[in-house]
N, C-alpha and C positions, 0 to 999 in steps of 0.2 A: 423613319418615314413619317411625315406629318399625317395625322388622321383626319384633318379637315378635307372634306370631299370637294367642297365648292370654293374656289378661290376667285375673288372678284378681280376684274381688271381695274387698273387705276382709273379713278374718276375724280371729278371735282364737283362739289356740291355745296349747298348753303345750309345743310342741316345744322341747326344751332344746338350746341351743347348746353345743357341746363346749367345756369349760373349757380344755382343753389336751390334747395327745396323752396318752391314758390310760396308755400304756406307760412314760411317764417315771417314773424311780424315786421321785420325790417325790410322785407321785400315788397311791401305793399305798393310803394311808388313805382315798381317795375312791372307789376302784373299787367298783363295784356299787351306788353310792348311786342311789336312784330319782329320777325327775323331780320327785317331790313334795318332795325334800330337796335343792334346788339348792345349789351351792357359791358362796360369796362370792369375789370376785376376790382380796380381801386374804388369804383363807384359803390360796389356791393360792400366792400370793407368799411368805407366811410359811413354808409347807411347803417351798418351794424354798430359801429362805434357811436354814432349819434343816438341810436336807440337805447344804448346801454349807459349813456351819460347820467341818466336819472334812475337807474335801477341797479340792484345788487347782484352781481354775477356769481357770487359765492354761495348763493342759496341752491341747495341740492335740487336738481330737476328744473333749473331755471331755463335751460336750453342754450346757455352760454357756450358750454364746452363743445356741443356738436358742431357749431359753426366754426370754432377755433380749429377743430380737427380738419374740417373741410378746407379752411384757409391755409393751414400749414402744408397740406398736400398739394392743392392746386396752384399755389403761388409759384411753384417751380415750372408750371406749364405756361405761365404768362411770358410772352415775348416782348420785343421792343414796342409793339403797337399798344400794349396794355390790355389786349383782349385775350380771353381764354380760347383755345382751339375749339373747333367744332368737332362733333363726334365723327364726322367724315374725315377731318384732318387726322384724328387719332387712329381711325381704322386704316387710312392710307399709310400712315407711318408703319403700321404692322405689315401691310402688304409690301411696302418698300423694303423692310427688313428681310422678309421671307424671300423676296426676289433676289436680294443681294446675297443672302446666305446660300441659296440654291445655285447661284451662278459663280460663286467664289472660286478662284484658282490659286488662292494663297496657301500658306502653310496649313497642315491639318490641325483641326481643333482638337487639342488634347484634353479638354475638360471632361470631367465625368461627375456631374453633380449628384449629390445624394441628400435626401431630406433627413434631418435629425430632429424634426419636431418643432415645438412641442406638440405631441398628441395626447400627453397626459403629464402630470407632475405630482411630486411626492405629497404635497399638502393640499391637493385638490379636494379631498373629502371634507376639509374644514375651512378652506380658504373661500373668500368671497370673489376671487378671481376665477377665470376659466380660460379656455383656449381662444375664443373669438366670437364675433357676432354672427348670428344666424337669422336670416330674413324670413325664410319660409320652410315649411316641412310638409311633405305630401306622402301619403301611404298608398301603395299600389292597390287599386280596388279589387284586383284579382289575386293578390298574394299578400297576406297580412304581415309576412316577415320582411317584405321589401319596402324600404323607406328611401326617400330622396330629400335632400336638404340643400338649400341655396344660401350662399354666403355673399356679403356685399362686395368683396374683392377677391374671394377664393373659389368662385365657380360653383359647380354642382357636384354633390356627393351622393353615393348610392350605398346602401346597406342591404344585404340579403339575409341577415340574421337578427332582424328587429332592432338594429342599432348597436349591436355588440362590436361590429367592426365596419370600416368604411373604405370605399374606393373612390378616387377622384376621376371624373369623367370628361373633363374639358381642359386639361393642361396644354393641349396643342392649339386651342383657340387663343386669340389675344386675350389678355386679362379681362375677365368679365365678372360683373356682379350678377346675381340671380335673385330676382324679387318675386317671381311667379313660376310655378311648375304645374304642368297638366299631363296626366297619363290617360291614354285611350282606354276606355272601359272595355272595348272589344279586342284590344291587342296591346298587351303590357309592354311590348317592345317599342311602341310609338309614344315618344315623349316630346313635349314642347317646353321651352324655357323662355320666359320674358326677362330680358337682360337689363342690367343696370342696377344701381342702388337707389331705390325710390325714396328712401327716408333721409339719407345723409349725403348723397352724391359722392360716395367713395369710388365709384366707377361709373362709366358712361354707358348709355344704352346703345346697342347696335341691332335692335330689333328682336324678332322672335326667331329662335333656332329650333330645328327639328331633328330628332333621331328616330330611325326605324329599326335600330338594332340594340335597344336597351341602353343607349348612351355611349356605345363604343365609338360611333362616328356621328358627326353633326353636319347638317346642311343649313344654309340660309333659307328663309322663306321669303314670301313676297313683301314682308315688313322687314326691311334690312337697313344697313347703315345709310343708304342713300335717301330713304324716306321715313325712317323711324322717328317717332316723337322722342323727346328728350328723356322721358321717364315712363316706366311701366311698372305695374304691380301684379294683380291677380290675372290668371289666365285659366279659361275653362274649356272643356270639350263636352259637346252634347253627348250624354251616355247613349242616346238612341240613334245618333247619326255622327259617325267619326269624322265626317267632313266639315262639321260645323264647330267653329271656335269663336270665343270672345276674349278680348284682352283689354284691360283698363289702362289707359295711358294719360299722360299730361295733355293730350290733345284729342280727347274723346274716347269712346268705345269703338274698337276696331273689330270687325266681324268678317269671318271667312267662311265660305261654304264649299271650298274645294281643298280642304286639308292644308291651308296655309299658302297655297300658290298665289292667291291674291286676297286683298283685304279691302273693306269698305269702312270709312269713318261714319258712325251713325249718330253722333251727338256734336259734331262740329269741333270747336276748339275748347270745350270744357275740360278742366283738369279733374279727371275722375280719380278719386282717392280710394274707392272701394266698389266692388261689384259682387253680386250674389245671384244665384239662380234659385227660383222657387222650388222646393223639394217636390218631385213628381211632375213638374210642369216646366219643360225647357222653353216654352214660349214666353213665360213670365220671368223677366230679368229686372233686377233692381241695381241702380247705380247712383253714387253720390259724389258731388263735388265737396268743397269745403263747407258750403252752406245751402246746398240744394239737393233734393231728392227726386230722382227720375225712375220711371217704370216703363218697361216695354211689355206688350202683350202679344207681339208678333215675332218672337224669337230674336229680338234685337235689331230688326229692320228699322224701327223708329222708336223713339222714347218721348214720353211726355212728362211734364212736371207733375208731381204728386206730393203726398206727404203733409197734408193739412195738420197743424198742430206742432210741427217742428219749428224751431226758432227761425225767425226771419233773417237773423244774422248770426253766423257762428264762424269759428276759425277752422274747424275740422269736424267732419262726420265720419263714423264707421258704422257698418251694419252687419247683421247676421240673421240667419233663418234657422229653422229646426224642422226635421221630419216629424217631430212629436206633434206639431200643429203647423202644417204648411202655410196657413194664413197669417201666422205670426211673423212680424218683422221687428227686430229691435234696432234702435239707433242710439249711439252715444255721441254727444256733441261737446266740443270745446268752445270756449269764448274766443272772441278775437284777440284776447291776451293769452290764449292757449292754456287756460285753466279749466277746471271742471264746470260744465254748464248744465248737463242733465242726462238722464237716461229716459228714453222714450220707447213706448211699445205700441205696435199696431196689430190689431187682430183681424183686419180686413184687407190684408195683402198690400199694405202701404198706402191705402187711400187716406186714412187718418191715423194720427198718433196721439197718445196721451202720455204726459210726463209722469214719471214715478214720484213718489213722495220722498225719495231719499234726498237728504240735505248734506250728507257727509262728503267731504272732499276726497273722493276716491282716486283722484289723480295725484295728490300730494305734490304737485309741481305745476310749472307752466311751460312744459316742453312737449305738449301734445302734437305740435307740428312735426316733431321728430319721431315719437313713438306713441302709438295708441292702438290697442287691440281689443277685440270683443269676440266672445264665443258663447253660444247657447247650447246647452245639453241636447243630445239627440233624443233623449227619452223623457225629458221633463222641460216643458216650455217655460217654466218659471225659474229654472236654475241657469243663472248667467254668470259670466266671468268677464271682468274688465281689467286691463293692464296698462299702466303707464310706467310709474316708478316701480310699484309692486303689483301683485295680483290681488284683486278683491272679488268676493263671491256674494251672490244673492240667491236665495231660494224662494223668494216671493215676488218674482217678476220685476226686481229692481227697486222695490219700495224701501228696502233696507239692505245694507252690505256689511260683511265682516271681512277683515283683512286676512288673507290667506298666508302671507309670508312677509318677511322683511329682508331687504337686500343685504343688510349688514349683520344678520344673524343666520349662521349656517346650522339651521335646525332641519328637521325631517322635511319640512315643506319649503326649503330654500330653493329659490332660483336667483340667478344673477339679476341685477337691476336693469331697468329700461326694457319694457316688454314690447316687442315689435310684432308678435304673431301669437294668436291663440286660436286653436281649432280642435274640434272633436273628430276622432276617427274611431270607429268601433267602440264608442262610449268611453274612450280614453282622451284626456285633454293633453294637448301638445303645446308647449310655450317656446317661442323663439326670442332670445334676449341678446343684449350686448355681450353676454358671456356664455354663448352656447345655447343648447335647447334641451328641454326637459319633458318628461311624460308623467302624468298622474293617472292612476287607475282607480283612485278612491275620492274623487271630488276635491283634490287639492290638499288632503290631509298629508300626503307625502308626495314628493317628486323624485323621479329617478333621472340622473344626468346621463344623457346619451351622446355627449359630445366627444367622449374619448375615442381617439383614432382619427379624428378629423384634423387636418393641418391647415388651419385657416387663420392663424395669428397674423396681425397686421403690425409688423415691427417698424418703429421709427428709426432706432439706432441700435448698433451692436458693437461689441469689442471682443477680442480673443486674447488670451494669455500669450505673453511672449515665450513662455516656457513650454507650453503644451496647447495643442488645438483642442483638447478635451475640456477646456474651461472657457465658457462664453457667458457674457452678460449682454442683456438687451432689454429694451423697453417697448411695450406693446400698447396699442390703442385700446382703451376701455379696461384693460386687464392687468395693468401694472408692470412691474419689473421682474424679469426671469433670470435665474442663474442656472448655468449647466455645468455639472462636474460629475460625469458618469451617470447623469440623470438630471431631470429638470425640477426646479422648485421656484415657486413664486415668493420673492422675498420682500416685495413692497407693493402697496396698493396704488390707487389713483390711475391716471394714464401714465404708463411708463415711457420715459423719454430717453435721454442720453444714458448709456451705461458704460463705464470705463473700468479697466482693471489696472491695478498698480503694476508697473513693469518689473518691479523688484520684489513683489510679494503678491503672487497671483491668488492668494486667499482673500485679498482685499478688493471688494467690489464697491463701486460708487454708482448710485442711480438717481436721477432726477425724476420728479413727477412734473405735471404740467406747470408751465410758467416758472419753473425752478423754485416752486413754493417750498418744497422740502427736498433735502438731499438725504438719501438713505445709504447707510454704510453697513456692509456686511463683512465680517472677518472670516467667513467660512465658505467663500465662493458662492454665496447666495443660497446655501443649502438649509439655512434656518431663517430666522427673522433678521431684522436689521435695526439699527438705531437711526433716528431721524433728526435732522438739524434744519431749522427754519432758514429759508433763503433771505437775503438781505433786501430783496425788492421783488417785483414781478418782472420777469423777463419775457421773452417770446414764448409761445406755446411750447416749442422745442428750444429750451434754453441751452446753449452750447456749454459743454463740460469737457475738460481735457486734463490729462495728467502728463507731467514731463518726465524726462529720463531720471530725474532725481526724486521722483515720487511726490512732487508738489502738484496739488489739485487746483485748477483755475476754472472759473465760471464766468460767462459773458452775460451780464445784464445791461443796464444803461451805462454802467462802468464795468471794468474788469475787476474781479474779486479773486482772492486766494482763500482756500479753506484752511483753517488753522488746527483742525481737529475737534473743535467745539463750536465753531462759528466761522463767519466770513470777515476777512479784512479787505477794505477797498484798496486797490493797487493803482488804478488809472484815474484820470480825470474824465470829463465828458468827452466822448470821441465823436458823437454825431447822432446818437440814437441807440436803440436796443441792438445788441450785437447779434448778428445772424449766424456767423461761422467763426470758429476759433481754431487756430492751428498753431502748434508749438514745434519748433525746429527740433528734430530728434537728436541732432548732433550738438548743437549749441543752444541750450535752453534760454539763454538771454534773448534770442530772436523769436518773436511771436508775431502772428498775423491775425487780423480780424476783418470780417466783411460786414458792412452795413449797406444794405440794398446793393447797389452796383459798384460800391467804392471799396477798394483794398487799402487797409492801413497796416503799417509795420512798426514794431517796437524793437529796439536794440538793447533794452534794459529791463527785461522781464515785465513788460507791460506798464511801466511807470509812465512813459511817454510814447505816443503814437504819431506817426505822420502818414498822410494820405499819399500813397505811391502810385496808384493807378485807378482808372475808372473804366467800366465795361459797358457795352451796349444794352445789356440787360442784367438782372440781378445775379449775384454770385451765389452758386449753390454748394460749392465745396472748394477747399484749398488743401493742397498737399505739398509738403517740402520733401525733396529727394532725400532718401535715407543715407546716401553716400556723399552728397555734395550740397552744402547749405545754400549755395548760390542758385540752385535749380529749384524753381517753384512752379506748381501747376494750379490752374484755376479752371472751373467749369461754370458755365452761366445758364440761365433759365430759358425756357421756350423750346418749342420743337426745333427751331433753327438756332438755338444757343450753341455756344462753342466750347472747345477745349483749347487752353492756352498754356504755353510754356515760357518761362523766364529763365535766363541763364545769368542774370546780374542781381539776384536777390529780390526780384519783384518790381524793379523799376521800369523795365520794358518787357513786352511779351510778344511771342510769335504764335500765330493761329496754327494748331496742329489737328483741327477737327477732321481734316482729310475727307475720306469718303463715307464718314458715318451717315446713316440714314436720318431722317427727321424725327429723332427720338429725343426725349428730354434727358439731359445729362445730370444725374442726381449726385453722384459721388465718384471721386477718383482716388486710387491708391497706388503707391509705388512700392515695388518689391525691393527689400534691402538685399545686399550681398549679391547683386546681380549685374554682371558687366554689360548686359544688354538693356538694362533699365526697363524691365517689363512694367507696363502700366495696365491697370484694370479699371474699367469704367462701368459703374452701375447705372442703368438707364430705366426709362419707363417700361421697357419691354425686354429686359435681359442684360447680359454682361458682354463687354467687348474688351479685347486685349490689343496692346501696342508694344512694340520694342524697337530699338534703334536700328536693327537689321531690317525689320519689316517696313518701318517708315510709314505705316498706315494702320488702320484698325481692322480687326477681324473678329467675328463672333466667337464667343467663348461660352457656349450655353448648351452643351450636350446634356440632355435629360433635365434641363432646368425649365420649369414652366414659363410660359410667356407672361411674366409678372413684373411689376415695378420693383426694382432692387433699390431700396432706399439707403442702404449702407453696406460697405464691405470692410472686412478686416483680414489681415494676413498674418499667419504664423509661419515664419521662415524655418524654424527648427523642424517642424513636421512637414514643411512645404505644402501647406493647406491654406486655401482661401475660403472664407466664410461670407455668405451673403444673407443679409437680413431683408426679407421681402415683405411687401405690403399686401398680405392676404394669403401667403402660402408658407409662413413660418421661416425657419432657418435651414439653409442649404450649405453643403461644403463640397469642395472639389480639390483634387490635387492641382498644384500650380503647373504652369507650362514648363516643360523641360528647358533648362537653360545651360549655357556653357559655364564651366568653372574658371576662376582666375588661376594664374599660374601658381601663385603663393598666397595662401590666406589661412589663418587659424581663427577659429571662432570659439569664444568662451560661451559654452551652452548654458551653464548654471553653476552656482555654488551649491553643491548638493548637501553638504554638511558644514556647519550645523544647519538644520532646517529653519525656515522662517519662524520666528517667535518660539524656537526651541529653548528648553531650559536644560543647561548642562550642569550636572552636579559634580563639578570639579573642572579639570582642564579640558580644553577644546582642541580637537584635531580637525582643521578644515580640510574639505575635499572638494575639488572642482572637476567638472567634466568639460573636455575640450574636443573639438572636432577639426580635422583637416579639411578645410573648405576649399582647398585648391587642388591643382593637378599634381604637383610635385610632392614627393615624400618629405615629411618633416622629421628632422633628426634632433632638433633642439627648440625648446620653448622657454622663453624668458618670462618670468612671472614676478610681478610687483604686487604687494599687498600692504594695506594699512588697516589699523584698528582704531576706531573712534577719531579718524582724522589725524592720527599721529604720524611719526616718521615712516618712510617707506622701508619695507623689508623686501629682500630679493631672494628668489629661489629659481634654480635652472633645472628643467627636466631634460634629460637626454634619453634617446631611444629611437624607435622607428615607428612613424605613424603614417600609414598609407593614405592615399587620397580617399576622402569621404568616410574615413574611419574615425572612431571616437575612442577616447581613453579617460580613465580616472586618475587624478593626481592628488596625492595627500601632501599637504603642506605641513611644516613643523608645528608641533603642539603649542598652544597658547595658554598662558597662565594669566587669568584675569580676575578682577574683583567682582563682587556681587553687583547685579544690576544689568541694564541693557547695554549692548554693544553693537557697533556697526563694523562689518568687515567688507572692505572694497578690494576687489581683485582685478588686475589687468594682465593680459597675456600678449605676447607678440612673437613674430618670427621675422627673419630677414626678408625684406621686400614685401612686407605684408600689404595686400591690396586694399582690404576694407578694415581699417583701424576702428571703425564705428561698431564692429561686432566683437571687440576685444574686452569689454568691461562687464562686470556684474557685481552685485553686492547682496548682502544679507544682514538682516538685523536679528539678534538672538539675545538670550538672557543666560547669565551665569548665576547659579544659586549656591548657597553654602549648605553644610550638613547640619541637620537637626539632631539633637542629642535626646535619646529616649529618657523619659522621666524629668527632663529639665524643662521647667515652666518658663514660657516666654511672658514676662510681665510687661514688656514694652516700656520699661522705665528708663532705659539707656539707648543711645544712638546705635550701640552694637546689636540691639535687638530689633532693629528696623527690618521690615519685610518688604518684598517687591510688591508694588501695587500700581495699577494703571487702569484706565478705562478702555473699553473695547476698541474705540476708534480714536484714541488719543485725547489731547487736551489735558487740562489740569486734573490730576487724579482725584476722584471723589473720596476714596479712603485716605485718611490722614491720621498720623500719630500725635497724641497730645492729651491735654486735660479736657474731659467732656464738660460742656457748659450749656447743654440744651435745656429747654423748659422741663422736659421729661427725662431725657437721657443725660444724666450728669453724675454718674457714680462709677468709680473704678473698683475693682476687687482687691488687687494688690497695688499699693502705692497710689499714684495719682494719674497714671497715663493708660490710655487705651488706644485702639484703632477704631475709627468711626467714619461714617458718611457725613462729613461736615460737622465738626465737633461743636459748633456754637449756633447752628441753625438748621434749616431744612436742606435736604438733598436737592439735586437738579432733576428736571424732567428728562425723559427720553435718554436715560443713561444706563449703560451696563458696565459695572465696575467690578474689579477683581482684587482680592487680597490673597497673596500666595504665601503658603508656608515654606519652610525649608525642605530640603530633601531628607527623607527618613528611610533608614534601612530596617524594614520591619522583620527581617529574618533573624534579627539580633535579640528579639524579645518574644516571650510567650504571652499569648492572650493580649495583644496590643489593643488599646482603646484610645480613640481620639477624644480629647476633652477641651472645652473652652466655655467661658462665660459670655453670655450675650443678653442684651436688652434691646427691644425694638419698638418703633412706632412706624407701621407700614400700612399704607392704604390697602384695605382689605381686598384681596383677590386681584387688584389692579397692579400693585407693586409686590415684590417678593424677594426673599433671600434664600439661598440654598448652598450646599457644599458639593464640589466636584473633586475628582482625583484623576491623576494620570500615572501611568507606570512606564510611559515611553518618552519622557522628557517633554511632555506638552503637545505632542503630535495629536493625541486623542484624549478627550476628557469625558468622564462618565459621572452621572449623577450618583452621589454617595447616599445610599439608604432610601427609605420610604417612610410615609407617615405611620406605617404599622410597626416600625422599629421603636423599641422603648426609648423614651427620653430623647426624641428626635423631632421631626417635623410636625407641624400642626395642620397641614393641608395636603391632599392628594389630587387636587384639581390639575387638569392638563388643558392645553389649548384645543379648542374645538370639541370639548367633551359634551356640549349641548346642554349643560346644566344652566348656564347663564351666559350673557354676552359680555363678560368682563375679564376673563382669565386668559387674555391673548398671550401673555408671556409665561404662563404656568408650564412647568416641566414634569408634573406628576408627583413631585414631592418638594415642599418648600415651607418656609415660615412666612406668614402674612398676618396682618391685623396688629394688635398692640399687646406687648408684655413689657412694661417699662422697668420691671425689677430685674436686676442682674441675676440670671439663672444659669446654672451649669447644664450644658448639653453634652451628651457622650454617645459614641458609636463604636461598636465592637468591630475591630479590624482583622479578626481572625482569618477571614477569607483572603486577606492580602498578606498573609504571614510569610509567603515565599518571595515577596517582592523586595528588592534591595534599593530601589530608587523611587519612592512614592512621594508625590507632591500633592498637597490639598490646596484648594482655593475656595474662598467664600465669595459667592457671586451676589451682587445686589443689582436688581433690574427694576427700573421705574418706567412707567408709561408716559404718555404725552401730557397729562394733566394731574393736578393735585400733588403738592409736595408736602412731606412730613419729615420728621427728624431722621428716619431711617434706622440704622443699627449702630451699636457700639459693641466691641469685642475685647475681652481681656483674658489673661491667664490661658494661653493656648499651648497645648503640649500633647505628646503621645505618651500615655501611661502604660504600665504592664509589668509583668514579672520578667526579671532578667533571665536570659537563656543560660544553659549550663556551661556554655562556652565563654561566659563573661564572669567578671568578679562580682561578688556580692557587694551591694551598694555600701554596706556598713564597713567594709574592710579597707576603704580608701577615704583619706581625708586630704583636702587641698585647702590651704589657708595662707594668708588672707587671699580672698578672691572676690572683688578686684584687688590688684596689688600695684604699687608703683614700680617694683623691680623684682623682688624676691618672693617666690611661691614655695611654701613648705609642703612637701609630699610625705604623707605618712601611710604606709601600707603594712598591714600586719598579716600573719598566718600564711605567708608565701615564702618561696626561696628567692632567687634573683629574678630581675625583670629588666625589660628594655623599654624605652619610650622615644617617641618622636613628637616634635612640635610643628604644626603646619599652620600657615595662614589660611584665610578663607578661600583662596584660590586653589588650595591643595598643595602648594609648594612647601616642601620640607625646609624649615629654617634651623632646626636643631635635631640632633640625633645622639642619644646616650644609650650605652649598653652595659649589661652585667652589673646592675645595682643590687647589692645583696644586704642592704640594711633597711631597717624600718623607716628611719627618717632621712629625708634627702631634700636639699635646697636646689631649686631651679632658678637660675639667675638670668633674667631677661632685661638687664640694665641697658644693653646695647641695641635693643629693638624698639621700633616705633609703637606708640600707643595704638591699641586696637583689640580686636577679638581674635584669639588663636585657639587651636584645638590641640589638646594633649591626648596622645594615643599610647596607652600602656599595654604591653603584651607580655605574657609569661605562660609557659607550658600549655600553649594552644588556646589560652583565654585572653580576652582583650576588653578594653574599656576606653571610651572616648569622653572626655570632659571639656567644657569650655574654660578658657582662661581669658580674663579681661585685664589687659594691661593699661593702667591709667597714664 
C-alpha cells in the first residue's frame, strides 16, 4: 500500500526543470532567461566545454567534476527535441507509472526487493570514502536524540537514537532529493521538506512536502510540482507560530501563513542561496542571492536591500547568525570565479559589514558554486567555521583561520571532502559532505561519523559474479568503487564508475574511476586494496568497461582498448567519438557492439573493425545481446519517450517493443540466460520493469523497491537473483521471476576444484558441479576437458540426476609440471537446449616439494620459483645476476631473485615470489631463512612475507616487527601516524638496507602443517621508484625429526649428474626408494637394497629435477636429484 496520501491528477504545465546550478560560471549567459526560452542540454554542455578550454580541470576543487556528474546523469533524460524534461514532466511520469501499476491485470509481480547496502563497509574507519552525500541535518528541537538528514537523491532519513541507526521516510514518494528540513517547535510530528538537490541537480524539486505523523506519510503543500521553483534549500518554521513558514528558492523567498496550504513569493525572481532568522526575533529575516544581501523586518512580508560593506560583485554568499549575539551576522563570499573572496561581519543586524583581516585561501578551490557552508558557534560570536573543500575554524571573528581537517588524511578530525552544510545544534557542530555527515562536540578537534545505517549511495554501474550472487562490484558518485563479498569494502577512490567481475575468476574485480583515468584491479573481490593502471586517454565521465567470456577486458575511449595486465593496447581505429556504451556477445566474443550518441556500431573481429549498423531517434543508453542467441540484440534510447528495440538479425534491423511502458527514462536492459521465455529486465528512472515472450509487454517488477532511478542491473542465473544499482538508495536484490524449464538442459555451474589461483602440491583431481536445468531426468553427461589448450580428454558420468538437482563429479587426476595451468571443461546431454551454459574454466598453479635444509641458491633453472604480479603482466620478480646501483651482490654464486635486477621497480605493483611446498611436520624447530637486501621508499613501498596452509585459498602475514631478526616496521594502513602507509599491513620491511642480510623466522607454530607455502610480497605505490629487493639462499632449516635419517648417514654423488648417481647409506639395514618427477609421478621404484653403496642409473630419463624418496624401518628422507 503506497503511503503517499495525496495523488495529483494528471496535468500539464510549464514548470521548468533547472538546467544546472545557475551559479556555475559557465551558466552566466543563461541567467535570467525566462521559462518561455528554455535551454537545450547541448547548449549547457557547449558552454561548459568552452569555459574549460583555458582552465585546468584536474585541479582539486576546480568544480569540473560536479558538472560532469550532472551531465552523465541527465543526458539520458534528453529526448529527440534536445531539451531536458520539466519537473512537471518528471512528476507526471511517476503518476503515470503509479496509475498503470494500480490498474494492471497482468501476471502477478513476483519481485521481492531487499536492500543490501552499503550502510557501512569494512575499511570505513580509515578510508576517505563513505556512503554518500548529505545535504542537510536537522535536530528535533523537542528531542535531542531525534535527527533528520536529507540526501540529494536518497530522500529523508530519521534517527531516534542520536544517529546510531536510521530509517528511510520517503521511499514511496517518487525519487526526491532533500535540501531543507523544518520541524515544528510546537509539534515534533509536523515536518516539512524542501525537495530537490540545490547544489548539483542530482534530483529535481517537486515543491514542499509535509508530514503530520513524524514522517510516516507525506502530503503535498500549496508549493507543489505544478508551481514549484526549480531549486530549494533552507526552510524554517516560526517557533512562535506554527502556521508561518519561509523557504528559500531559486525564484525568491516563499512565505506561508497557513501551514503550507498557500504560499506567497516575497522577493520576486531572485535566486536565494541562503536564508536565516534573527535569533529571538522572527520578524527579522536575512536572505542572500549570489551577490546581494536582503533583510526583512516584517516577518518576510517584504525585503529590502542591506549589507553595506559587502562586495558589489560576488559569485556566491552564505550567511549565519548566533544566539550568542543576535545582532551579529556573518557572510562569506566567493569571487565570480568561485574562489575565496572574504569573510564579513555585521554587528548591527546586517545594516553594515566589515571584512575580516584573513587573507588565507580557506576555500582551497574554485568550486564554491557547488559547495560552501558557514556556521557560527551558539555560545561564542567570534568562533566561526567555513567549509568548501575542508573545514576551517576562526576564534577571532574571522580575522585568522586554522585548518580543522584534510580530506585525504583520516585523522581524528576527518570529514569527507566537499562541505555542503555546517550548523550548530546544542553547541555541537554538524557537517554534511559529499561522503556523509559528521558531528563534533569539541570545536572540530574530533568528528564522529554518523552516516552508518543510511542507504544513500549513488551507484553508476554494478556487476555480479556468475558463480554467486554474494559477490558484487560497483562504482559510486563521490565515493569510489565498492566490492561486496559477505560484506562491503571500498577498494578504490575517486568517483567509482564501471565495475566488472571476471566471469571465470570472481575474485578478480575491475573498477574504473572517472573518465577511465585509472583502472583499479582487485584480486580478492574488492575486500582489500587494489592496483591501479593509468588509462590510455580520457574517455567519458562513465567510460565503458566490459569483460568477455574468455576473461579479456575491454574499455571504450575514443578508440577501443584491451587491458593486457599491465596497461592498455589499442584495438580499433577511430569509430566516431568517445564510446558511450560497450557490449560483448556472451556466446561469440568476436562480436562486439558500441554506441556513440544515437549510432550503433558492430564488430565481427573483436573490435578491430566496426561498421555503423543502425541509428536511433535519440541517444542509446544501453545494449544487450541475448544470452542464448547471438542474432538477438536489444537497445534502449534516451528521453522520457525513448524506446526499447529488438533485433533478430544481429543488429541490422530493429522492431520497437516499448509497448505500454510509461514515460520513464529507459536506462539499462538485461536478458536472463537459460530462459525459454527470454525474460527481459529494464531499469528506468523510477524502478524496474519485466518482459517475456508470453507476456508480450512490460509489467512493473518493483515490490519493496524505492521509487528510484535504477542505473544498472546485473543477473546471477545460478542463484536466480537480479541486482539493481540505484542512484541514491544503494544496491538492491530480488529473486528472478519464475520461469519454465526447458525439456533437456544441463548446466555446468562451476569448476569447484582446483580453486582459482590454487596451489596444488602434487597431482590435481578436478571436480565440477553440474545442475539438471531441464524437466527430464538426466542419466548421462558427456564431459570434455582440456589442459593448457592441449588435446581433448573425455569422461562420461552415468547416474540419475532429477530436475533442478545438482551433483559433484570428480574427473581423473592430472599430473602436471610446476607453474600456472588452465583447465577448460564442457558438459552436454542429448538434446541440450542451452549449450551456452555448458562451459567453465579455472586457472591454477602446480608447485613442487621443497626439501628441508636444502638451500635454494637460484643458480640453475631447476631452482626457479613461481612468481607473478597480482593483476598479471610481466612478472616484477626475476631470476638472474643483480646489477643495480645498490643491489648488486649475491650470497651463493651469482644468481638471485629480485624486483628488476638492473634498475628500478615499477609503480603501482603488487608482486609475489612463491616458495615450494614444505612439509613442516618432518622437522623439529623449523626456521625460515633467506638473505635479502633492499632499497624501498620509506613507508610508501614495502615488502613482507605471507604463508598459506590451504593451497593459497587464504594467506596470512608471517610474523611481526617484534619478532627477532625480522621486519623493521609495524605500521598499518589508517594508523593515523602519518599519511603515507596506505599499503602497510602491520609488519613489513621498508627503507634501505643495501647489504645482503640473513633474515629468519621461527616456524614452530606451523610444525603440524604438511603443505606450507611462503610468498614474499613486494608492494609499490603510485609514485617514486627505487631498486626494490633482491633475495638469495632461501630455505627452511631445522633439526631432522626422529622419523628421518640423520643427514650425515646419506651421501649422493655426483649431484648434478649426467646419468649415474652414487648412493651411500651407512648404519642401516635394507631400504627402499622411489624417484618422482616434479609433478609427483613415480618414474622409478627399487626395493630391498641391503648394501652400503648403490648406483642409481637415470640414463634413459630426460634432464631435469627429480626427487629421491628413501624409506626404511618407518624413517624417510627426500633429496633432490639434478639430471643434466
